[in-house]
SEDREN-960587 format. One line per 8 residues: number of its first residue (from 1); their letters; for each residue x, y, z of C-alpha. Coordinates in Angstrom, 3 decimals, decimal comma, always signed. Layout:
NUM = a = X/Y/Z | ...
REM end
This chain:
1 = mhtmdaqa = +21,621/-2,432/-33,636 | +20,173/+1,105/-33,589 | +20,350/+3,314/-36,661 | +22,541/+6,374/-36,086 | +20,425/+9,455/-35,387 | +22,556/+12,570/-35,455 | +19,888/+14,565/-33,626 | +20,042/+12,110/-30,728
9 = vvrvttgl = +23,801/+12,573/-30,220 | +24,838/+14,945/-27,438 | +28,196/+15,915/-26,017 | +28,674/+15,767/-22,245 | +31,855/+16,518/-20,340 | +33,230/+13,022/-20,885 | +32,280/+12,424/-24,521 | +29,495/+11,861/-27,029
17 = lqgtreeg = +26,290/+9,944/-26,227 | +23,954/+8,300/-28,738 | +20,349/+8,152/-27,537 | +17,329/+6,395/-29,008 | +13,833/+7,584/-29,886 | +10,866/+5,865/-28,287 | +7,455/+6,790/-26,859 | +7,831/+10,357/-28,108
25 = vvvyrgvp = +11,101/+11,001/-26,257 | +14,802/+10,652/-26,806 | +16,165/+8,466/-24,041 | +19,773/+8,128/-22,946 | +20,330/+5,070/-20,778 | +23,268/+3,848/-18,780 | +25,010/+7,237/-18,664 | +27,928/+7,075/-16,192
33 = faqppvgh = +28,032/+9,866/-13,633 | +30,933/+8,310/-11,706 | +33,512/+5,580/-12,143 | +32,443/+1,999/-11,348 | +32,818/+1,566/-7,553 | +34,526/-1,804/-7,934 | +37,898/-3,285/-7,066 | +39,966/-0,734/-5,191
41 = lrfespqp = +37,007/+1,709/-5,377 | +34,658/-0,520/-3,356 | +33,786/+1,404/-0,187 | +35,374/+4,551/-1,639 | +33,787/+7,894/-2,480 | +32,430/+8,178/-6,027 | +35,080/+9,333/-8,481 | +34,409/+11,463/-11,588
49 = pepwpgir = +33,645/+9,407/-14,700 | +36,431/+8,851/-17,197 | +36,174/+10,100/-20,801 | +35,435/+7,620/-23,587 | +36,474/+7,708/-27,236 | +34,003/+7,993/-30,098 | +30,251/+7,837/-29,542 | +28,959/+5,880/-26,556
57 = dasrpgpa = +25,831/+3,801/-27,171 | +23,263/+4,930/-24,578 | +20,479/+2,566/-25,615 | +20,732/+0,148/-22,694 | +20,442/+0,794/-18,952 | +23,422/+0,245/-16,751 | +23,191/-2,488/-14,136 | +21,165/-1,861/-11,014
65 = syqfnagn = +23,084/-1,714/-7,760 | +23,848/-5,156/-6,379 | +20,718/-6,557/-4,717 | +18,743/-9,700/-3,980 | +17,452/-11,297/-7,197 | +16,866/-14,567/-9,041 | +20,548/-14,978/-9,782 | +21,741/-14,933/-6,180
73 = qgeveriv = +18,639/-15,979/-4,243 | +19,713/-19,553/-3,548 | +23,184/-18,582/-2,388 | +21,934/-15,738/-0,186 | +19,324/-17,971/+1,429 | +21,987/-20,601/+2,114 | +24,167/-18,011/+3,860 | +21,196/-16,641/+5,817
81 = adidpgvp = +20,450/-20,154/+7,108 | +24,057/-20,409/+8,254 | +24,334/-17,077/+10,067 | +20,790/-16,328/+11,289 | +20,862/-16,325/+15,108 | +17,085/-16,774/+15,195 | +15,862/-13,224/+14,732 | +12,093/-12,870/+15,331
89 = gimawpay = +11,096/-10,234/+12,769 | +9,333/-10,305/+9,408 | +10,219/-8,668/+6,114 | +8,891/-5,130/+6,199 | +7,032/-5,117/+2,872 | +4,406/-7,243/+1,113 | +5,480/-10,480/-0,552 | +4,544/-9,255/-4,043
97 = tnatyrhn = +7,350/-6,678/-4,009 | +9,944/-9,427/-4,469 | +8,634/-9,917/-8,004 | +7,678/-6,314/-8,756 | +11,063/-4,836/-7,884 | +13,310/-7,718/-8,941 | +16,329/-6,612/-10,969 | +18,187/-9,592/-12,351
105 = raaedcly = +20,757/-7,397/-14,066 | +22,510/-6,015/-11,006 | +26,170/-5,424/-10,215 | +28,516/-3,385/-8,087 | +29,274/-1,412/-11,255 | +26,090/+0,634/-10,949 | +26,681/+4,382/-10,957 | +24,605/+5,253/-14,011
113 = ldiwvpes = +21,546/+7,355/-14,751 | +18,824/+7,411/-17,414 | +17,583/+10,585/-19,124 | +14,282/+11,163/-20,971 | +14,067/+14,254/-23,198 | +10,849/+15,276/-25,014 | +11,307/+14,576/-28,717 | +9,978/+17,991/-29,630
121 = aprgglpv = +12,168/+19,705/-27,080 | +13,439/+23,220/-27,796 | +17,153/+23,881/-27,858 | +17,182/+24,929/-24,235 | +15,279/+26,016/-21,180 | +13,406/+22,825/-20,284 | +12,656/+22,162/-16,605 | +14,536/+19,198/-15,173
129 = yvyyhgga = +13,268/+16,572/-12,732 | +15,888/+14,417/-11,003 | +13,990/+11,595/-9,334 | +15,677/+9,263/-6,829 | +14,119/+5,812/-6,650 | +12,743/+4,229/-3,501 | +13,252/+0,653/-2,365 | +14,425/+0,990/+1,262
137 = navssgsf = +18,070/+1,440/+0,135 | +17,902/-2,275/-0,654 | +16,200/-2,759/-4,047 | +15,160/-1,013/-7,296 | +17,097/+1,276/-9,644 | +16,919/+4,398/-11,753 | +15,947/+2,125/-14,654 | +13,000/+0,515/-12,854
145 = elerganl = +10,565/+0,070/-15,728 | +7,470/+0,943/-13,717 | +8,935/+4,364/-12,909 | +10,263/+5,096/-16,413 | +10,168/+8,772/-17,271 | +8,961/+8,692/-20,887 | +5,291/+9,566/-20,332 | +6,008/+12,249/-17,747
153 = areanmiv = +8,720/+13,835/-19,920 | +6,637/+13,819/-23,108 | +3,282/+14,891/-21,668 | +4,654/+17,467/-19,230 | +7,423/+18,770/-21,537 | +10,268/+18,323/-19,084 | +13,479/+16,335/-18,846 | +13,280/+13,418/-16,398
161 = irpnyrlg = +16,446/+11,903/-14,948 | +16,634/+8,847/-12,732 | +19,965/+7,978/-11,072 | +21,174/+4,796/-9,446 | +23,099/+4,817/-6,183 | +24,804/+2,102/-4,173 | +22,395/-0,031/-2,149 | +22,692/-2,284/+0,878
169 = algwvhfg = +25,921/-2,509/+2,811 | +27,897/-1,222/-0,164 | +26,294/+2,192/+0,222 | +24,564/+2,340/+3,594 | +26,593/+0,500/+6,248 | +29,129/+2,885/+7,665 | +32,203/+0,768/+8,276 | +34,345/+3,893/+8,407
177 = lvtgdlph = +32,897/+4,559/+11,862 | +34,450/+1,403/+13,312 | +37,646/+0,808/+11,332 | +40,419/+2,886/+9,860 | +40,753/+0,385/+7,010 | +37,733/+1,915/+5,221 | +37,894/+5,604/+6,116 | +35,579/+6,772/+3,315
185 = avnlgvqd = +32,886/+4,174/+3,944 | +30,487/+6,627/+5,573 | +27,381/+7,838/+3,743 | +28,540/+6,460/+0,403 | +24,958/+6,288/-0,861 | +24,473/+9,966/-0,035 | +27,720/+10,764/-1,822 | +26,484/+8,911/-4,916
193 = qfaalkwv = +23,220/+10,855/-4,869 | +25,098/+14,130/-4,637 | +27,474/+13,114/-7,443 | +24,507/+12,385/-9,725 | +22,962/+15,795/-9,002 | +26,249/+17,581/-9,649 | +26,655/+15,715/-12,964 | +23,164/+16,759/-14,013
201 = heniaafg = +23,808/+20,403/-13,206 | +27,036/+20,393/-15,211 | +25,676/+18,532/-18,243 | +21,936/+19,029/-18,596 | +22,192/+22,078/-20,874 | +23,528/+19,734/-23,575 | +20,136/+17,978/-23,561 | +18,119/+21,211/-23,666
209 = gdpdniti = +17,635/+21,459/-19,927 | +17,842/+24,519/-17,713 | +20,503/+23,959/-15,024 | +18,867/+26,689/-12,943 | +15,475/+24,944/-12,955 | +16,233/+21,559/-11,401 | +13,671/+19,891/-9,156 | +14,838/+16,956/-7,069
217 = ggesagat = +12,239/+14,397/-6,046 | +11,825/+10,932/-4,679 | +9,497/+8,558/-2,904 | +10,228/+6,652/+0,311 | +14,016/+6,106/+0,403 | +14,127/+8,514/-2,537 | +12,470/+11,168/-0,369 | +15,158/+10,573/+2,237
225 = avshllth = +17,708/+11,216/-0,520 | +16,000/+14,531/-1,235 | +16,011/+15,423/+2,467 | +19,762/+14,779/+2,641 | +20,412/+17,022/-0,353 | +18,202/+19,790/+1,030 | +20,230/+19,829/+4,240 | +23,687/+19,636/+2,622
233 = pdahryvr = +25,079/+23,125/+1,959 | +27,015/+22,115/-1,166 | +23,827/+20,895/-2,892 | +21,851/+24,110/-2,483 | +23,174/+25,780/-5,624 | +21,958/+22,868/-7,752 | +18,346/+22,749/-6,487 | +15,442/+25,025/-7,411
241 = ravlqsls = +12,632/+23,004/-5,805 | +11,979/+19,642/-4,180 | +9,326/+16,924/-4,002 | +9,276/+14,580/-1,000 | +6,861/+11,640/-1,191 | +6,390/+9,267/+1,743 | +9,257/+10,698/+3,763 | +9,810/+8,960/+7,091
249 = pfnlwctq = +12,571/+9,576/+9,637 | +12,060/+6,296/+11,498 | +11,996/+3,375/+9,061 | +14,660/+0,875/+7,943 | +16,217/+3,200/+5,330 | +16,124/+6,378/+7,423 | +18,900/+8,496/+8,893 | +20,597/+7,019/+11,953
257 = qrpeaaav = +22,336/+8,618/+14,850 | +26,005/+7,751/+15,092 | +25,904/+5,183/+17,951 | +23,348/+3,001/+16,156 | +25,193/+3,262/+12,825 | +28,397/+2,106/+14,504 | +26,512/-0,726/+16,210 | +25,110/-1,883/+12,852
265 = armyldll = +28,605/-1,884/+11,299 | +29,919/-4,016/+14,160 | +26,968/-6,388/+13,815 | +27,909/-6,933/+10,168 | +31,467/-7,794/+11,172 | +30,233/-10,166/+13,870 | +27,706/-11,969/+11,659 | +30,260/-12,218/+8,853
273 = riddpaql = +32,806/-13,579/+11,349 | +35,385/-11,088/+10,172 | +38,358/-10,180/+12,353 | +40,115/-8,046/+9,732 | +37,803/-5,341/+8,309 | +40,058/-5,068/+5,243 | +38,417/-8,319/+4,092 | +35,314/-6,304/+3,295
281 = rtidpnrl = +37,051/-4,993/+0,168 | +36,957/-8,438/-1,420 | +34,142/-10,282/+0,363 | +31,427/-11,949/-1,733 | +28,596/-9,367/-1,826 | +26,076/-12,184/-1,325 | +27,357/-12,440/+2,229 | +26,544/-8,762/+2,731
289 = lavqnvlt = +23,027/-9,360/+1,389 | +22,590/-12,227/+3,845 | +23,455/-10,033/+6,836 | +21,156/-7,347/+5,453 | +18,331/-9,901/+5,436 | +18,994/-10,829/+9,064 | +19,213/-7,249/+10,311 | +16,070/-6,223/+8,435
297 = ryfppdrh = +14,201/-8,820/+10,504 | +16,156/-8,211/+13,706 | +13,249/-7,136/+15,944 | +9,676/-8,452/+16,249 | +7,134/-6,589/+14,107 | +5,438/-5,069/+17,147 | +8,555/-3,451/+18,603 | +7,895/+0,270/+18,576
305 = lawrplgg = +11,268/+1,763/+17,734 | +13,399/+3,464/+15,087 | +15,522/+0,603/+13,735 | +17,406/+1,969/+10,725 | +20,126/-0,509/+9,633 | +20,173/+0,759/+6,012 | +20,053/+4,494/+6,557 | +22,494/+7,349/+6,311
313 = vidgnwvp = +24,262/+8,560/+9,428 | +24,746/+11,973/+10,990 | +28,463/+12,447/+10,354 | +28,822/+16,235/+10,510 | +29,889/+16,254/+6,874 | +27,615/+14,683/+4,259 | +24,781/+14,562/+6,768 | +25,351/+17,442/+9,167
321 = qapalhls = +22,085/+16,905/+11,067 | +19,153/+14,512/+10,962 | +17,365/+15,926/+7,903 | +13,813/+15,658/+9,240 | +14,884/+17,523/+12,388 | +16,639/+20,186/+10,353 | +13,748/+20,690/+7,937 | +11,157/+20,802/+10,724
329 = entmassg = +13,053/+23,101/+13,101 | +15,707/+25,216/+11,384 | +15,790/+28,169/+9,056 | +16,574/+27,130/+5,499 | +19,659/+28,652/+3,908 | +18,365/+28,275/+0,347 | +16,608/+31,304/-1,069 | +13,805/+30,801/-3,551
337 = levaigfa = +13,178/+27,178/-2,588 | +9,744/+25,642/-3,264 | +8,640/+22,311/-1,801 | +5,918/+19,734/-2,363 | +5,285/+17,017/+0,211 | +3,067/+13,966/-0,143 | +2,218/+10,769/+1,703 | -0,241/+7,911/+1,458
345 = kdewqffr = -3,282/+7,636/+3,697 | -2,436/+4,068/+4,723 | +1,359/+3,978/+4,672 | +1,674/+1,403/+7,457 | -0,374/-1,180/+5,572 | +2,582/-1,689/+3,249 | +5,086/-2,236/+6,053 | +3,049/-4,047/+8,689
353 = ghsptvrh = -0,283/-4,810/+7,036 | +0,803/-8,460/+6,867 | +1,695/-8,635/+10,574 | -0,622/-10,609/+12,897 | -1,455/-7,545/+14,987 | -2,528/-5,350/+12,085 | -4,397/-8,173/+10,370 | -6,403/-9,489/+13,321
361 = gsrqdvla = -4,977/-8,128/+16,568 | -7,134/-7,341/+19,573 | -7,459/-4,025/+21,310 | -5,010/-5,237/+23,953 | -2,512/-6,272/+21,287 | -2,648/-2,783/+19,834 | -2,343/-1,081/+23,205 | +0,751/-3,181/+23,919
369 = vleqafga = +2,397/-1,674/+20,820 | +1,354/+1,879/+21,614 | +2,386/+1,710/+25,267 | +6,029/+1,308/+24,218 | +6,027/+4,913/+22,965 | +3,173/+6,669/+24,729 | +2,909/+4,926/+28,087 | -0,172/+3,104/+29,350
377 = dgaeeiyq = -2,367/+6,163/+29,829 | -1,284/+7,841/+26,607 | -1,791/+4,641/+24,606 | -5,331/+4,243/+25,927 | -6,241/+7,847/+25,210 | -4,741/+7,897/+21,692 | -6,482/+4,637/+20,869 | -9,831/+6,029/+22,023
385 = qyhalhpd = -9,320/+9,288/+20,122 | -8,478/+7,458/+16,905 | -11,427/+5,135/+17,424 | -13,652/+8,228/+17,562 | -12,185/+9,386/+14,233 | -12,560/+5,944/+12,602 | -15,314/+4,075/+14,476 | -15,605/+1,372/+11,798
393 = hspgllls = -11,903/+0,418/+11,860 | -10,746/-2,774/+13,531 | -8,137/-2,524/+16,302 | -5,388/-3,578/+13,880 | -6,416/-0,982/+11,329 | -6,475/+1,676/+14,044 | -2,881/+0,734/+14,835 | -2,074/+1,185/+11,165
401 = dimsfeff = -3,772/+4,599/+11,174 | -1,746/+5,709/+14,177 | +1,577/+4,392/+12,892 | +0,963/+5,856/+9,413 | +0,603/+9,240/+11,049 | +3,500/+8,806/+13,451 | +6,066/+7,475/+10,977 | +5,104/+9,491/+7,876
409 = klpslaia = +2,484/+12,208/+8,211 | +3,579/+13,869/+11,443 | +7,147/+14,505/+10,202 | +5,918/+15,739/+6,827 | +3,387/+18,102/+8,392 | +5,986/+19,379/+10,860 | +8,308/+20,144/+7,950 | +5,505/+21,829/+6,023
417 = qnlstqri = +4,666/+24,048/+8,992 | +8,268/+25,084/+9,554 | +8,903/+25,914/+5,917 | +5,641/+27,804/+5,513 | +6,485/+30,053/+8,492 | +9,627/+31,044/+6,527 | +7,414/+31,972/+3,552 | +8,773/+29,038/+1,584
425 = pvhvfqfs = +5,908/+27,874/-0,647 | +4,823/+24,380/+0,425 | +2,165/+22,199/-1,197 | +0,992/+19,049/+0,621 | -0,995/+16,094/-0,699 | -2,379/+12,889/+0,754 | -2,768/+9,933/-1,609 | -6,136/+8,535/-0,538
433 = ydlpglgg = -7,168/+6,336/-3,481 | -8,175/+3,017/-1,871 | -7,004/+0,300/-4,262 | -9,111/-2,856/-4,609 | -6,473/-5,505/-5,297 | -5,327/-8,102/-2,747 | -8,747/-7,924/-1,143 | -8,429/-4,181/-0,665
441 = rlravhtg = -6,413/-4,675/+2,505 | -3,584/-2,344/+1,461 | -6,047/+0,542/+0,983 | -4,336/+3,796/-0,137 | -0,966/+2,175/+0,000 | +2,655/+3,299/+0,080 | +3,900/+3,480/-3,556 | +0,301/+3,535/-4,840
449 = dipflfrn = +0,710/+7,083/-6,138 | +3,608/+6,174/-8,461 | +1,608/+4,902/-11,493 | -0,603/+8,005/-11,336 | +2,215/+10,528/-11,101 | +4,529/+8,925/-13,667 | +1,510/+8,197/-15,912 | +2,591/+4,573/-16,313
457 = hgerdlaw = -0,784/+2,848/-16,048 | -1,066/+0,660/-19,124 | -2,056/-2,962/-18,649 | +1,571/-4,071/-18,844 | +2,442/-1,659/-16,032 | -0,472/-2,312/-13,704 | -0,007/-6,067/-13,988 | +3,054/-5,580/-11,756
465 = wpafdgas = +1,106/-3,646/-9,103 | -1,315/-6,211/-7,570 | -3,049/-3,531/-5,527 | -4,466/-2,185/-8,829 | -6,226/-5,463/-9,694 | -9,882/-4,634/-10,297 | -9,352/-0,861/-10,434 | -11,273/+0,985/-13,141
473 = reevrrvs = -8,733/+1,749/-15,862 | -10,770/+4,693/-17,065 | -10,843/+6,168/-13,584 | -7,125/+5,580/-13,103 | -6,425/+7,451/-16,345 | -8,719/+10,310/-15,343 | -7,180/+10,697/-11,896 | -3,681/+10,398/-13,342
481 = armgelya = -4,351/+13,116/-15,905 | -5,620/+15,550/-13,279 | -3,132/+14,884/-10,486 | -0,309/+14,418/-12,948 | -0,832/+17,915/-14,320 | -0,755/+19,463/-10,838 | +2,399/+17,499/-10,056 | +4,040/+18,529/-13,336
489 = sfirtgdp = +3,035/+22,172/-12,890 | +4,801/+22,248/-9,560 | +7,953/+20,722/-11,074 | +7,939/+23,151/-14,004 | +7,178/+26,386/-12,163 | +6,664/+25,767/-8,449 | +3,050/+26,920/-8,770 | +0,422/+24,237/-9,460
497 = gpgwprfd = -2,323/+26,867/-9,419 | -5,513/+27,213/-7,389 | -6,306/+23,514/-7,728 | -3,533/+22,811/-5,221 | -3,238/+25,678/-2,735 | -0,262/+26,278/-0,517 | -0,136/+24,770/+2,954 | +0,143/+27,001/+5,995
505 = aegwsvld = -0,527/+26,544/+9,683 | -3,695/+28,654/+9,551 | -5,439/+27,256/+6,500 | -3,945/+23,756/+6,866 | -4,881/+22,926/+3,265 | -3,979/+19,397/+2,173 | -4,795/+18,175/-1,331 | -6,846/+15,004/-1,097
513 = fgrliepk = -5,615/+12,847/-3,990 | -8,194/+10,109/-4,387 | -10,976/+9,393/-6,853 | -11,649/+13,079/-6,546 | -8,791/+15,538/-6,318 | -9,651/+18,485/-4,116 | -8,030/+20,633/-1,454 | -9,376/+19,987/+2,023
521 = pgllkpew = -8,685/+22,625/+4,680 | -8,043/+21,011/+8,042 | -7,394/+17,516/+6,663 | -5,344/+15,612/+9,307 | -5,523/+18,505/+11,780 | -7,453/+16,351/+14,337 | -4,720/+13,678/+14,145 | -2,033/+16,327/+14,545
529 = difrqhgf = -3,810/+17,718/+17,608 | -4,050/+14,256/+19,180 | -0,297/+13,743/+18,971 | +0,452/+17,286/+20,097 | -1,852/+16,962/+23,113 | +0,178/+13,966/+24,240 | +3,531/+15,731/+23,878 | +4,392/+14,434/+20,427
537 = gsvrsmen = +3,874/+17,442/+18,200 | +7,384/+17,398/+16,713 | +9,857/+15,165/+14,948 | +12,258/+15,543/+17,862 | +9,775/+14,242/+20,419 | +9,207/+11,054/+18,389 | +12,915/+10,681/+17,599 | +13,836/+10,815/+21,282
545 = vlvgnvre = +11,384/+8,094/+22,271 | +11,971/+5,782/+19,308 | +15,763/+6,035/+19,533 | +15,581/+5,428/+23,269 | +13,566/+2,290/+22,547 | +16,058/+0,983/+19,993 | +18,987/+1,589/+22,323 | +17,212/-0,265/+25,095
553 = alahtaat = +16,399/-3,127/+22,738 | +19,998/-3,365/+21,481 | +21,334/-3,336/+25,033 | +18,916/-6,108/+26,015 | +19,903/-8,190/+22,988 | +23,596/-7,760/+23,778 | +23,008/-8,774/+27,392 | +21,277/-12,005/+26,372
REM end
């Protein structure tokens, strides 16, 4: 039982909230931004939250979105064994993430957000950071302890907000494309993310926040959320600036074209052995998780394609165009926008670092992967050019270098170039801090920047990030303090100062975020030139090839 603290009570549009004081902030947990999407609201658009009487206790997080965890593991594995047609793939993340991201308190009733307000906050005018969690649209939550906002809010004097959104098939399989029984089941996860942002804009002044100074940010699937909001016209009036970390257009959680999204929805119905799609309204969600497991592993790890069974879909409404294409090619409608973009040096190590080819593949094994996108001659030339850049890297690590650039860095740099030509301020960083844990094989890994930027690097925190085993705690704190201030300065004002210069196509300045933090003009320009020389200097060129490969693979699978 928490003692009533009148100063921690705020009034939002639906009633009074009682927060709690901890770690130098007032935190409000489990705040509903929409009605529970359960019962008749499963597979429906998010509905405005209902008012409550009295004072609502906001001391406990709401449930995470329904996901794989200790409570359902046995049942999901039993269903997977029953329905798995013998797919040849592997899970696309390291084994340790099952423990790190596990949320045992998860439910379909999940549309909540958590808010951290500096305890010494003024009555108004604080910058606001709305951060969408990653997790491949499959795991994690806005209450994920290792991304809690207390330290960032207190030390940077800003309000941090972290929303949930529906995960898995409940939010990201678009059954509305293949059946009239679920007409609103298209881009439900995107709709949730928009609903959270709208709620923040309408209510944040009650917490001392400035509704005209909202930065949206996210890492991995969270960056995809940001890209969707940046390309949706109705969201523009809510957003002052944006942070995209580890954005990729081509991975499991990324935005699909309509034919593949419809194919995925039909595959769910087939694997579930459902003739009447209306059954989806009442089906055991563990069965949906089982199909998700199968489709995540649907293709071998060395298939070079854009397989995106848990991504949004271009529907002409919530997602009018593939966001990475839009951001890298089109003129932005938003005036006054400011953008920061980051990625990890060794992104691919997280997703395929445990595959046989990356771990100990031969040169021929690597060329066989590259040939699927670049042809035999192009694969040979790109391999040789990357070998010249990294002569001490094994063939498998060279593949990781190439795929890290292709899937993450190339799209981000293309976006940065397009925005900078429109005089939109863009700041780019590369996380390059090689972490020693797990034998050092993950290197500067996807998600490795999170403890630094959120300033959550106590022993209790880092124990959950095995890649940090053996890292100097003093050095981690030093790097976090320096990079964290640049990051926070961007969120507060859009201008991190001379320590992090703007990116443009002439200076090509990328902030190298490693043991030292310093801008490096021309960083990654040789890699960009390699891809451009081979006809792959745009998001569209990669999209065309990788979507063509997935369509060919799906057609072959259907034929056999």
